[in-house]
N, C-alpha and C positions, 0 to 999 in steps of 0.2 A: 929248459925252463928259465926265463929271464927273471932275475930277482930284482925286486923294487928297492929303492934307496931306503935305508933305515932312517926313521925319523927320530930325532932327539926327543926325549920325554919332556912334556910340557912342564915348566917350572911352576912353583906354587905362586898364587897371586898374593902380592903384598897387601892388598886391600881387604883381605878376608876378615881381619880383626877390627876393621874400621868402626863398626857399630856394635861389637859383641858386648861391650859394657852395658848397653841399654837394657838388656834382659839377662845379664849374668851368664853368658855362655863363652866358652873358649875351647882350646884344644884338649883332646883326650889325653889321659896320663900316658898311654902307650905310644903316643905320637911324639917323637923327639922334637919336631919343629914347633916352635911357639911364636906365632906371628905377633903376639902382644909384646914380645921382647924385641921385635924388629922395628916396630913402628908405634908411635904414641897412639893410644886408643882414642877414638872419637866418642867420648862419653857425653853425658848430659850437658856439660859446660860448652863443648864444641858445637853441639847441635843447637843449643840455645843462642850461642854467639852469632849463628847465621841469621837470626831474626832480631839482632840488636837488643838482646836481653842479657842480664847478668845472672849467673848461677852461683850460689854460695858454694865454696869448696866443701864445706862440711856436709852439704846435702847431696853430693854426687853419689852415684850408684857404686857400691863396692864391687870388686872383681870376684866372680865366682867361677869355679871350674867344674861344671857337671861332667859326669862320665859319658853322657850320651851325645855330647857335641862332637862334630866331625869337622876337621879342617882339611881343605883340599891342598894339592901340591902347590909350591910357591911359583909365582910368575914374575918376571921382571917388570919394572915400571914401564907403562906404555909410552912409547916415544913418537907415536903417530906414523910409524913406518908401515903399519898394516892397515891404514885407513883406505877405504875403497876409492875408486876413481871419482874425482870431483870433490873429494874432501880435502881440507887444508888442516895442517897441524895447528892447534890452538896457539895463538900468540902469547907472548909473555904476559903475566898478570899485570894489568895497568896499575898506575898509582891510585890507591883507594881515594874515593871522594870523602871529604871531611864531613863529620856529623857531630852533633852536640852530645853531651854525656847522657847516660841512660835516664829515662823519664823519672825513675824512682829516686834519683839523686838531685833533681831540680827543685827549685823553690815552689812551695805550695801556695796557690792563690788564697788570700785571706778570706775572700767572700764565698768560696765554693762550699756548698752544703756538705760535700763528702770529706771536708777537712777535719772532721772530728776523729780523734785517735781511736783505734780499735785494738784492744788487747788480745782479741781472739781471732781477728781476721788474718787471712793468708795473703802474703805479698805476692807480687808477680813472679818472683824467683821461686817461691815455694809452690806456686801453681804449676809452673813449668816442670820443676823437679818431680812433682806428683804425677804429672802426665807421663813423663819419661819412664817412671818406675812402675806405675800402676794402671796405665791405660790398657784395657783389654784389647783394643784394636791393634795397638803396637805389639803386644805379646802375641797376638794371632799372626800379625804380619811377619814377625821374626821367624816363625816356623818355615817360611819360604826359604830363608837362608839355610836352615838345617836341611831342608829337602834338596836344595842345590848342592850343599856339601855332600849329602848322601849320593847324589848322582855323580859327583866328581869322584867319590870313593869307588863307586861301582865301575866307572870308566877306567880307573887305575888298576883294577884287579886283573891278575893273569888268569888264563883259563885253567880249569882242572884237567889233570890227566885222565885217560880212559883205561879201563881194565876189561879185558876179554878173556874168558876161560871157557873150555868145553872138554868134553870127552866123546870120542867117536870110535867107529869101527867095532862096536860091541856086538857079541853074538845075538842073533835074532831067533833062529829056528833050531840051532844045535850048538853045543859048546865047541870051541876051537881046541884042537889037539895037534901034536906034531904029525900024526897020520892023516888027520882031517883038518888041514890048516885053514886059517882064516885070519882076517885082520892084518896085523895084530892090533888090539885096542890101544889107543893113545890118548893122552891128555895134554891140552895146550893151554898155556897162560901167556897172554900178550898185554903189554902196556904201551899205550899210545899217548902222544902229547902234541897238540896242535902248535905249529910254529908260524903260521901265516900272520899273526898279530905282530910278530917280531920281524919277519921278512919284509912285509909290505907296510909297516908303520901304522897298522890299524889301531892298536892300543894308544899310541902316542897321539894320533889324530883325535880319538875320542876324548882323551885327557885334555887336549887343548880346547876343544869345543866346550867341555864341561867347566873348565876354568873361566871362560868367558861367561858362562851361565851363572857362575858364582858371583862374578863382578856385577852382572845385571841384577841379581837378587839383592846384593848389598845396596846398590844404588836405588832400587825400588823401595827398600826398607828406609833408607835415608830420606827419600822423597815422602814416604808416609810420615816419618818423624817431622819433616818440614811442615807438612799440611796440618798435622795434629797440633804442633806447637802454635801454628798460626790460628787454628780454631780456638785453642785455649786462650791465647792473647786477646783475640776478638771477644770471646765470651767474658774475659776478665774486664775489659773496658766497657762492655755492655752492662755488666753488673754495676760498675762504678757510675755509669750514666743513669742506670735505673735508681741507684741509691740517691744520686743528686736530685733527680726528678721527684722521687718520693719525699725527700726532705723539703723540697720546694713546695710540694702539694700540702704537706703538713704545716709549713709556715704560712701558706696562703689561707688555709682553714683557720689557723690560730689568729691571724690578723682579722679575718672577717668575724670570727666569734667575739673577739675583743670589741670590735666596732659595734657588733649587734648588741652586746650587753650594755654598752654606753648609750646606744640609740634607743634601746627599749626603755631605759630610765628617762631619757629625754621625752619620748612619746607619752609616757605616763604623766610626766610633769606638764605636758602640753606644749613643749618647746618645738616639737617636730611633728609632721603629719604621719599618720599611720601607714600611708602608702609607701613612704620611704623605707619603713621597717620591713614591709612585705617584699619590696623589691630587693632589699639587701638579703633577706632570707632566701630568695630565689637564687641569688648568686652564691650564697653559702651552700645550698643544696648541690649546685653544680660543682663547686669546689670539693665537697665531700665525695661526690662521685668520682671526680678526677683523682682524689687521694686513694680511693679503693682501687681504681684502675692502675695507678702507679704502684701500689702495694702488690697487686697481682703480677704486674710485669716484673717487678723485682724478684718475687718468689720464683717465677718461671725461669728467669735468667740464672738464678742461683742453682736451680735444679739441673739445668743444662750443663753448667760448669762442674757441678758435683759429679755428674755422669762421666765427664771427660777425665776426671782424676780417679775413676774407678770406685767411687763411693756409692754404695747401694744401701747404706744404713740410713735410718731416720735421724737427722741432725737439724733441728729447728734453729740452732744457734750458729749454723754455718755462715761465714761472712768472709769478705775480702777486705784488705787494707790497702789504701792508696789514694791518689788524687789524680786530677786531670791537669797536667802542667800546661804551660803556654807553648806556642808554636816554636819549633826549633829553627827552621829556616827553609829555604827553597829546595826543591828536589833536584837531583843531578840531571844532566842532559840525557835525552833518550838514547843517543848513540852509546854513551858510556854505560848506561844501564843495560842495554841489550848485549853489549860485549861481556859485561860481568855475568849476565844471566847465562850466556852460552858457555862460559867457562865453568860456572859454579852450580848450575841447576842439576840436582841429582837425577831428575827424570830424563834430561838430555844425556847425562852420562850413562844411564841405563839403556837408552836407545843406541848410543854408540857401542856399548858392550854387546847389544843384540846384533848390530851390524857385523861386528867381529865374530860373534858366534855363528851367524849365518854363513859367513865366509868360511869359518872352520868346518861347518857341517858339509859344505861342498867338498872339502878335502876328505871328510869321513866317508861320504858316499862314493867318491872315486876310489878310495882304498877298499871299500866293501866290494867293488867289482872284481878284485883279485880273487883267485880261488882259495879255498881252504886246503891247507897242506898239513897232513898228520903222519909223521913217521911212527912206526911201531917196532918193538923188539920183544921177543918172547922165547920161551923154552918149551920143549916138547919131551914127554916121557912116553916111550913105547913099551907096553907090557907084552914081551915076546916069549917068555919062558913057557908058559902053558899053551900059547897059541901056535908057535912054530918051533919050539925047542931051542931057541937062542936066548942068551942073557938079555935081560931088560936093558934098554939103551936110553940115554938122555942126549938131547941135541938142542940147538938154538937156531933162531931165524930172525930176519929183519924184513920189514915191509914199508911201503909208503902208499898212502891213499890221498887223493886230492880230487877236487871237483874240476870239471872241464868247462870253463866259461864260454860255451859255444853259442847258446841261445840267450841265457839270462846273464847279462853283464851289468845288472843294476841300472838299466837305462832310465827307468821311470823315476826312481829315487834321486838319481843324479839331476834329472831335469827339474824335479820339484825343488831340490836344494838350491839350484841356480835361480829359480823363480823367487824363492823365499829370500834369497840374498838381495835381489833387486827390490823386492817389496820392503825389506827392512831399510834400504837406502831411501826409498820414497817416503816411508813413515818418518824418518829423521828429517827429511826436507820439509814435510808438512808440519812437523813439530816446530821447526825454526820459524816458519811463517806464522804459526799461532803464537809463538813466543814473542815475536815482534809486536803483534797486536796486544798481547797481554801486558807487556812492559809499558807500551805507550798508554794504554788505558789506565794502568795503575798509576803512572806518573801524572796523568791528567787529573785523575781523582784526587791525588795527593795535593796538587796545586790548587784545585778548587776548594778542597777542605781547608787548606792552609789560609786561603784568602777569606773564607767564611769565618774561620776562627779569629783571624786578625781583625776582622771588621768589628768584633765585639770585644772590647778590652775590659779589664777589671775596673778602670776608671768610669766606664759607662754604667757598670753595675752600681758603683758607689753613688753616682749622680742619680740614677733611678731610685735608689733607696732613700736618698735625701729628699727627693721630690715627693715620694710617697709619705715619708714621715712628716714633711712640712704640710702637705695637703690634709693629712689625717688630723694634725693638730689644729689647723685652721677650721676644718669641718666640725670638729668637736666643739670648737668655740662659736660655731654658727656663722662663720664667715664664708664658707663655700658650700655649694649644693652637693647632694649625694652623687650625682652623675660624675662630678669631678673626682670624687674619692674613688668611685668604682673604676673610672678610666685610669687613674694613677695606679691603682692596684693591678689592673689588667696589663698596663704597660710594664710595670715592674716584673710581673710574672712572666710575660712573654720574652722580655729581655733576658731574664735569668735562664729561662728554658733554652733560648737560642744559645746562650753562653755555654751551658752544659753540653747541649747536643753538638754544637760546632766543635768543641774540643774533643769530645768522645769520637766524633767522626774523623777528626784529623788523626788521632792516634791509631785508630783502626786502619785508616788509609796508609799511614806510614808503615805499619807492620805488613800490610798487604804488599806494599811496594818492596819491602825488604824480602818478603817471601818470593815475590816474582823474580827478584835478582838471585835468590838462593844464597844470600850472604848478608852480613851486617852492613848497613849503610852508614857511611861516615861523611861528615861535612867537609 
């Protein structure tokens, strides 16, 4: 019988602890290996940094060591030597592109309606921390890591020995005696232990495949964190935009109500025609309707944000604190962005881990084609005194059982594993194609949003405000018609609305671009 080469046991993956801080899981007390001591944990600060946000150290998630967590065997850092045909080892990390300081550290525009300080609002840092700690979707997704660790633990377990015992040659129709001999009765006890997992490397191959599965689950979870942080950031800026538009609507209604009061007194005194008052009141009705719609949009956006941070209680005072700063600068080139995305996107890392797992599974199926080999050793006691008149005797024996791979050599599973390996490579190629389109689309959206935001500066808002105040004063003095006042009011409102919307769209586009790259964007 030809013995297969013994496979070295798969080392434990160094990335197992990459995201354990996010939900407070780590190695079990009985496991001596502690990956958290081998590599800095990727907690909330690291995950937030990938999307160009700052996380306060005091708000980071504490380390917790539950007894139910399982850590798989260690694995060396991947060096690209196992990449499939057609793959290239990732190039060295390029020099990062420069970017401006975080948005919450920039100067706040003086004319922005959201500029009022809030003692109870949550900052962007607090929102992200709350998502990392309390988001139910992240806690649900983290269980996939525990499941992958459990599969790795199962793959590392050695088989159990087998026990066989019997008693045979017992009297059936008459007792055995020295004159009427029979038997003699005997009792056998045999212990067997399968060794094919050791001879042919079956256990080592399963452990290697499971280790790649753990890496894939870690990358999948990090990708979920990336997307949930992006959703939270977008929801945060949507709330800021809704707050600004709601403040603008309130201001518009207040201006029209003030003009209405003054115009009503003028109409009573006979200084203005009543038709002007009616026309103004029609505009006031539309402005009040716009205020109600803005209030509804603000309430809905807050509810969506509260759901992301795991808040299910009724909190009418829930609010966020922040402003919509000016544009930072131009987006980096598409080629640089694509290269960064290939190197840093966790979903691509998960696909690469699946390629390696599919490769390892082909080895598993080839190892499973080898026979099962089980040596046995046992003892036998023969009860001879009563049956044949000789003293009872003890003896031992050894045996070997194994399957003969004549017909079933695992041909089907081997072919399926090879096909899955090719399929995983094609999935990775398709993801690269989609990534190129995603990065280019996000970069184009960022450039367009930046151009729109730069087109409306704070100086234009100041000029629009001065024009509105001037026309209002002249109109109240009787020097301008009502249509000029309403036109100035509408021009100011639309300019202010475009100012708020353009900046909110820019910051949402910036964080979408950062998420598309899978890392913090710097200028």
